[in-house]
C-alpha positions as CSV (number, residue, x, y, z in Angstrom):
1,M,-14.5,147.5,175.1
2,S,-11.8,147.4,173.0
3,A,-8.9,147.5,175.5
4,T,-7.1,151.0,176.2
5,L,-3.4,151.9,176.2
6,N,-1.3,152.3,179.6
7,A,0.4,155.6,179.7
8,G,3.9,153.8,182.3
9,R,4.4,151.8,179.3
10,T,3.4,154.3,176.4
11,R,6.4,155.9,178.6
12,A,8.4,153.2,179.0
13,A,8.9,152.6,175.3
14,L,9.1,155.7,174.1
15,R,11.8,156.4,175.9
16,T,13.5,153.1,175.4
17,S,13.2,154.3,171.4
18,A,14.3,157.5,171.7
19,R,17.7,155.7,173.9
20,V,18.2,152.9,171.7
21,S,17.4,155.5,168.6
22,G,20.0,158.0,169.9
23,E,22.7,154.8,170.6
24,L,22.2,153.8,167.2
25,L,22.9,157.2,165.5
26,L,26.2,157.7,167.8
27,V,27.2,154.4,166.5
28,L,26.7,155.7,162.8
29,V,28.2,159.0,163.8
30,A,31.2,156.6,164.7
31,A,31.6,155.3,161.5
32,A,31.1,157.8,159.6
33,V,34.3,159.4,160.9
34,V,35.8,156.4,160.3
35,L,34.5,156.1,157.1
36,W,36.0,159.8,156.6
37,V,39.6,159.0,157.8
38,L,40.1,156.1,156.1
39,G,39.0,158.1,152.9
40,R,42.3,160.9,153.3
41,M,44.0,157.8,154.4
42,W,43.2,155.6,151.3
43,S,47.0,155.7,149.8
44,V,48.0,154.3,152.5
45,V,45.4,152.0,153.2
46,W,44.7,151.4,149.6
47,P,48.2,149.5,149.0
48,L,47.8,148.0,152.8
49,I,44.9,145.9,152.0
50,V,46.1,145.0,149.1
51,G,48.9,143.8,149.9
52,L,47.2,141.5,153.5
53,L,45.0,140.2,150.6
54,L,48.6,138.9,148.5
55,T,50.0,138.2,152.0
56,T,46.8,135.3,152.4
57,L,47.7,134.0,149.1
58,T,51.2,133.9,149.4
59,W,51.6,132.5,153.5
60,P,50.9,129.0,152.8
61,P,54.1,128.2,150.8
62,T,56.4,130.7,153.5
63,R,54.3,128.6,156.3
64,F,55.9,125.7,154.6
65,L,59.2,126.7,154.2
66,R,59.7,128.5,157.6
67,R,58.3,125.1,159.0
68,R,61.4,123.3,157.0
69,G,64.2,125.2,159.3
70,L,64.3,128.0,156.5
71,A,64.8,132.1,159.1
72,P,61.6,134.1,158.7
73,A,63.6,136.9,156.6
74,L,65.2,133.8,153.5
75,A,61.9,132.1,153.2
76,A,59.9,135.5,152.6
77,S,62.8,136.8,150.7
78,L,62.3,133.5,148.3
79,V,58.4,133.1,148.1
80,T,58.5,136.9,147.6
81,V,60.7,136.2,144.4
82,L,58.9,132.8,142.9
83,F,56.1,135.4,143.6
84,L,57.2,138.0,141.1
85,L,58.8,135.6,139.1
86,V,54.8,133.9,138.2
87,A,53.4,137.7,138.6
88,A,56.2,137.3,135.4
89,G,54.9,134.4,133.8
90,T,51.4,135.1,133.8
91,A,52.4,138.2,132.1
92,A,54.4,136.7,129.4
93,L,51.8,133.9,129.1
94,I,49.5,136.7,128.1
95,A,51.8,138.6,125.7
96,V,54.1,136.4,123.6
97,P,51.4,134.6,122.4
98,V,49.6,137.8,121.7
99,A,52.4,139.1,120.3
100,S,53.2,136.3,117.9
101,E,49.1,136.4,116.3
102,S,49.5,140.3,116.7
103,G,50.7,140.3,112.4
104,E,48.0,138.2,111.9
105,L,45.0,139.9,114.6
106,A,46.2,143.1,112.1
107,D,45.2,141.4,109.4
108,G,42.1,140.3,111.0
109,V,40.8,143.5,112.2
110,V,41.7,145.4,108.7
111,E,39.7,142.7,107.3
112,G,36.6,143.2,109.7
113,V,36.0,146.7,109.2
114,Q,36.4,145.9,104.8
115,R,33.2,143.4,105.7
116,L,31.6,146.3,107.9
117,R,32.6,148.7,105.1
118,E,31.2,146.6,102.6
119,W,28.0,145.8,105.0
120,A,26.9,149.1,105.2
121,E,26.9,149.8,102.0
122,G,24.5,146.6,100.7
123,P,20.7,146.8,101.6
124,P,19.4,148.1,104.1
125,L,21.9,150.9,104.7
126,N,23.3,151.5,101.5
127,I,25.1,153.7,102.9
128,D,27.9,155.0,100.5
129,D,31.5,156.0,99.9
130,A,30.7,159.9,100.3
131,Q,28.8,158.8,103.0
132,I,30.8,157.4,104.7
133,A,33.5,159.7,104.4
134,G,31.5,162.1,105.2
135,A,30.7,160.3,108.9
136,F,34.3,160.2,109.0
137,D,35.2,163.5,108.2
138,T,32.6,164.6,110.8
139,A,34.3,162.5,113.6
140,T,37.3,163.9,112.8
141,A,36.2,167.3,113.6
142,R,34.6,166.0,116.6
143,I,37.4,164.7,118.3
144,Q,40.2,168.0,116.9
145,D,37.4,170.1,118.8
146,S,37.6,167.8,122.0
147,A,41.6,167.7,122.0
148,G,41.1,169.7,125.1
149,A,39.3,166.9,127.0
150,I,41.4,164.5,125.4
151,A,44.3,165.5,126.6
152,T,42.9,165.9,130.2
153,T,42.0,162.5,130.2
154,A,44.9,161.2,128.9
155,V,46.7,162.8,132.2
156,T,44.6,161.2,134.1
157,G,45.5,158.2,132.7
158,V,48.8,158.4,133.4
159,S,48.5,159.6,136.4
160,T,46.0,156.6,137.1
161,V,48.7,154.0,136.1
162,F,51.4,155.7,138.1
163,N,49.6,155.5,141.5
164,G,48.9,151.9,140.1
165,V,52.6,150.8,139.6
166,V,52.9,153.3,143.2
167,T,50.2,151.1,144.7
168,A,51.5,147.7,143.9
169,V,55.3,148.4,144.9
170,L,53.9,149.4,148.0
171,A,51.9,145.9,148.3
172,L,54.9,144.1,147.6
173,F,56.9,146.0,149.8
174,L,54.3,145.1,152.5
175,M,54.3,141.9,151.4
176,F,57.5,140.9,152.2
177,F,57.1,142.7,155.8
178,F,54.2,140.9,156.7
179,L,55.6,137.4,155.8
180,K,58.7,138.3,157.3
181,D,56.7,139.6,160.8
182,G,53.2,138.2,160.5
183,P,53.5,136.2,163.5
184,R,55.2,138.4,165.7
185,F,52.0,140.9,164.9
186,L,49.3,139.9,167.6
187,P,51.7,138.8,170.3
188,W,53.3,142.9,170.2
189,L,49.5,143.8,169.4
190,G,48.6,142.3,172.6
191,R,51.4,143.7,175.2
192,Q,50.2,147.1,173.6
193,L,46.7,147.0,174.7
194,P,45.3,147.4,178.2
195,G,42.9,144.9,180.2
196,R,41.0,142.9,178.4
197,L,41.5,144.3,174.6
198,A,44.7,142.5,174.8
199,T,42.5,139.4,174.4
200,D,40.2,140.4,172.4
201,V,41.7,142.1,169.5
202,P,44.5,139.9,168.8
203,A,41.4,137.5,168.9
204,V,39.2,138.8,166.8
205,A,42.1,140.0,164.4
206,E,43.7,135.9,164.0
207,R,39.7,135.6,162.9
208,C,40.1,137.9,160.5
209,W,43.0,136.9,158.8
210,L,41.5,133.5,159.1
211,T,38.5,134.6,156.9
212,L,40.4,137.4,154.6
213,G,42.3,133.9,153.2
214,S,39.7,131.7,152.5
215,F,38.0,134.6,150.8
216,V,41.8,135.2,148.2
217,R,41.2,131.4,148.1
218,S,37.4,130.9,147.3
219,Q,38.2,133.7,144.9
220,A,41.1,131.9,143.2
221,L,38.8,128.8,142.6
222,V,35.8,130.8,141.1
223,G,38.7,132.1,138.8
224,M,39.5,128.6,138.0
225,I,35.8,127.6,136.9
226,D,36.0,130.9,134.6
227,A,38.6,130.4,132.7
228,V,38.1,126.3,132.1
229,L,34.9,126.8,131.4
230,I,35.5,129.6,128.9
231,G,39.0,128.5,128.1
232,L,36.9,125.0,127.3
233,G,34.1,127.1,124.8
234,L,37.3,128.4,123.3
235,W,39.0,125.4,122.4
236,I,35.6,124.0,120.9
237,L,35.5,126.9,118.6
238,D,39.1,127.3,117.3
239,V,39.1,130.2,118.3
240,P,43.6,131.8,118.7
241,L,45.0,132.3,121.9
242,V,42.4,130.1,124.0
243,L,45.8,129.8,126.8
244,P,46.7,132.8,127.3
245,L,42.7,134.0,127.0
246,A,42.1,131.6,130.1
247,V,44.7,133.5,132.0
248,L,43.5,137.0,131.1
249,T,40.0,135.5,132.6
250,F,41.5,133.8,135.6
251,V,43.5,136.7,136.5
252,S,40.2,139.4,135.7
253,A,38.4,137.2,138.4
254,F,39.9,139.0,140.9
255,V,38.6,142.2,139.7
256,P,34.6,141.8,140.1
257,I,32.3,142.9,137.2
258,V,35.5,145.9,135.0
259,G,37.4,142.6,134.9
260,A,34.9,140.0,133.6
261,L,33.9,142.8,131.4
262,F,37.1,143.5,129.6
263,A,38.0,139.3,129.6
264,G,35.2,138.6,127.6
265,F,35.6,141.9,125.2
266,V,38.6,140.3,124.2
267,A,37.9,137.4,123.6
268,V,35.3,138.4,121.4
269,L,37.0,141.0,120.0
270,I,39.3,137.8,118.8
271,A,37.0,136.0,118.0
272,L,35.2,138.1,115.6
273,V,38.5,138.9,113.3
274,S,40.0,135.8,113.1
275,N,36.8,133.4,113.3
276,G,33.6,135.7,111.6
277,L,30.6,137.1,113.3
278,T,29.0,134.0,114.0
279,D,31.7,132.5,115.9
280,A,32.3,135.8,117.7
281,L,28.3,135.6,118.7
282,L,28.6,132.3,119.8
283,V,31.5,132.8,122.0
284,L,29.7,136.5,123.2
285,A,26.9,133.4,124.5
286,V,29.1,131.2,126.0
287,I,30.8,134.5,128.1
288,V,27.2,135.1,129.5
289,V,26.2,131.9,130.4
290,V,29.6,131.4,132.4
291,Q,29.2,134.3,133.9
292,Q,25.6,134.3,134.6
293,L,27.1,131.0,136.4
294,E,29.0,132.7,138.1
295,G,27.7,135.4,140.0
296,N,24.6,134.1,140.6
297,V,25.5,130.0,141.5
298,F,29.2,129.9,142.1
299,Q,30.4,132.9,143.9
300,P,27.4,132.8,146.0
301,M,27.8,129.0,146.8
302,I,31.8,128.9,146.9
303,Q,31.8,132.2,149.1
304,S,29.5,131.8,151.2
305,R,30.6,128.2,152.0
306,G,34.1,129.7,152.5
307,L,33.1,132.7,155.0
308,G,29.9,131.4,156.5
309,L,28.4,133.9,154.7
310,H,24.5,133.6,153.1
311,A,24.6,133.6,149.5
312,A,21.8,136.3,149.1
313,V,24.2,138.5,151.3
314,V,27.3,137.7,149.0
315,L,25.6,139.0,145.9
316,L,23.7,142.8,147.9
317,A,27.5,143.1,149.5
318,V,28.4,143.1,145.8
319,T,25.2,145.5,144.7
320,L,25.9,147.4,147.9
321,G,30.1,148.0,147.5
322,G,29.3,149.2,143.7
323,S,26.7,151.2,144.2
324,L,28.7,153.0,147.4
325,S,32.5,152.9,145.4
326,G,32.5,151.4,142.5
327,I,34.9,149.0,141.1
328,V,36.8,149.4,144.7
329,G,33.5,148.7,146.1
330,S,33.0,145.5,144.6
331,L,36.1,144.1,145.3
332,L,36.3,144.6,149.1
333,A,32.4,144.2,149.7
334,V,32.2,140.3,150.8
335,P,35.5,140.5,152.5
336,V,34.5,143.4,154.6
337,A,30.9,141.9,154.6
338,A,32.4,138.6,156.2
339,L,34.9,140.3,158.3
340,I,32.1,142.2,160.1
341,A,29.9,138.7,160.6
342,V,33.5,137.9,162.3
343,V,33.2,140.8,164.6
344,W,29.6,140.2,165.0
345,N,30.0,137.0,166.5
346,Y,32.8,137.6,168.3
347,L,30.6,140.0,170.2
348,R,27.7,137.4,170.4
349,E,30.1,135.5,172.1
350,Q,31.3,137.3,174.5
351,L,28.4,139.0,175.7
352,S,25.7,135.7,176.2
353,D,25.4,133.3,179.0
354,P,26.9,130.0,179.0
355,P,25.2,127.6,178.7
356,P,23.2,125.7,181.8
357,A,25.4,123.2,183.4
358,L,24.0,120.0,183.5
359,P,23.1,118.0,186.8
360,A,25.9,115.3,188.3
361,D,24.1,112.8,187.1
362,G,24.7,113.8,183.6
363,S,20.6,113.7,183.2
364,S,18.6,117.1,181.7
365,A,17.0,119.0,183.9
């Protein structure tokens, strides 16, 4: 004889499910409202985020100087100037060797185009000069017909560059103020909040700060591993501009997906115009292997240890962030997931029952 459902328990289960669903729906609506507000304020939020990330990178030397007796404003100024010098030196380390090799690279590009044309004229394509000229004329006509779209794209690109410069300047100013006044922020925040929030919010903010610092350090370590391995491969293959390409690889590691693609494209292009097709394919193979190791081994392992997240969570967070918000989503996915984990763990600590007290003799019950 089969058991029959208990009407009272069924109604209680349905009521509980309805209540939980309603509460979850309210939480999702609140989260959607918060995201909408952040989107409307993105021109301010994005420089703030960049400034915080830069501050986590530059806070250790600032803390060192402050512990040696320097005034907060002086320590923040020195570290900010040092950061600008390092950034300028990094740009020079990339630009100067490239400029010195520009003539040779330009000759290599011309020679590469000529080789490609000669290859197209031979078997199996057998494309003659008239066909090549016709294709060139067709491409020119299409470009002329698309002049309006190209102009719009150029204007959009200029606007993007301008916005990027404004964001960088604001982030630098914010970094300076964070370095100067950061330690006073949490005590000030505690004084502005009532009741238990005066304790909980600063505690969560401090944990989030430590997590952001761990993220930046782990990302820098991943970028360093990429730069060393790819630079070693370029050096073995005798590709020119090894040091600038390694530096470019390290810097681009802070921009997920697109940064790796850009650095890899530049390395393969230089190998193609200087060493030929075979070495270019070998460089491409080295970059693909290193990027696969980084994305599937190094980055999940290093970030999962530093941020307290499982490697699978890191991979899923990057995938979800990229699908929702593109490059910015990929960049912020891992730190956002880590901050959510920090808040969740703190809530669990506050909502959990204390462990049972041991008897006076120390024996367990």
